[in-house]
C-alpha positions, 0 to 999 in steps of 0.5 A: 483670725483676730490679729493685732499688729503693733508697728506700721513701718515697711513690714507692719503695713504690708502685713496689715494689707495682706492679712486683711485682704486674706480675710483676717480681722486686723487692727493696727497700732503705732506709737503716736495714736490711731489718728496718725496712721496712714489711711493707705495702711487701712485700704484692705480693711484693717482698722487703726486702734491704740496699742492697748486695743491692739493686744486685747482679745486677739488670737495673734499679735504681731510685733513690727517695731525696732528691736530696741523698742521691745522693752517699751511695749512689754507692759502691754502684754501683762494681761495677754493670755499665754495662749495668744500667739505673738510673732516678732519680726524684728532684727538687731542692728547696733547702729539703730538699736544701740548696743544690747550687751547680752546680744553682743555676748551671743544671746539669740535675738529671739530669746532676748525678745521672749525674755523681755515680754515674759512669754513664748513667741514665734519669729517670722517675717524678719528675714525678708526685705520689705520690697520682696514682701510687697511684690514677690508673694505668689500662690501656694504651689508656685515652683519658685515661691519664696520661703520665709524662715520661722522659729517657734518653741510651741507647735501652735505658734508654728502652725499659726505662723505657717498659715499666716505666712502662706496667706501673705503669699510665701512658703514657711520654712521651720528653722527650729526652736527659738534657740536655733533662730540665729539661723535666720538672723542678719548675716545668715544664708537664709536672711533676705536672700529670697530662697525657695524651700528647696534652696533654704533647705540646702543652705540652712545648716551652713550658717555659722553663728560666730560669723553673723555679726561681721557679715551683717555689719559688712552689708550695712556698710555696703548699703550705706556707702551706696545710698550716700553715693550721688551716682549709685543709689541701690535699686529695689533688688540690690539688697537681695544681691548683696545678701546673697554675695555676703551671706551664702 
């Protein structure tokens, strides 16, 4: 498939590497121009382009930018066909994104993103940590294969996203429509807990929307305290252990 990825942070660069390696025609863009994209991101065949080129003549566009940057790039979608599948990987963290009052008032993050872009989207790869995305992919059929939750309103978006998740080494768990995608937001049991399909199925309905922000903020505070300590820097698996302790 012809895929454009905007954003080459931890998630975006890993998706570029994995999807190009899986045989897709992948281009990547950032905010400062293709000449500033690390060559390592292109190691498996992705090409560096401008943001405008990343959305032209694509079947899939993946957004891997901080949520507060979504309004800045919305103009890129003015000429993008509604038939194109757009997948958003972002999450709302007030300390990073500044307060977005409609989300603070309870609006589901994915619905806010779709509103900014003026089009349907799918939500995926937001609920897995960057380290897990890099190292924990496994072949289809593996009994302990981690599942990644996705949400989408259109069948075609769900089907394409499911296929691409499989190509990155994970199972896809459909959480429902965008209106239901709060169940994969920070603070939910499916968020960064590295569960299998069976395990997600067992906990997905235990999510309590009103509790998510508090649990999210507790996790951020715990991580920051550990990072700032000179003796207790977190290891690569710390985020999963913390998420399981706080969210499940």
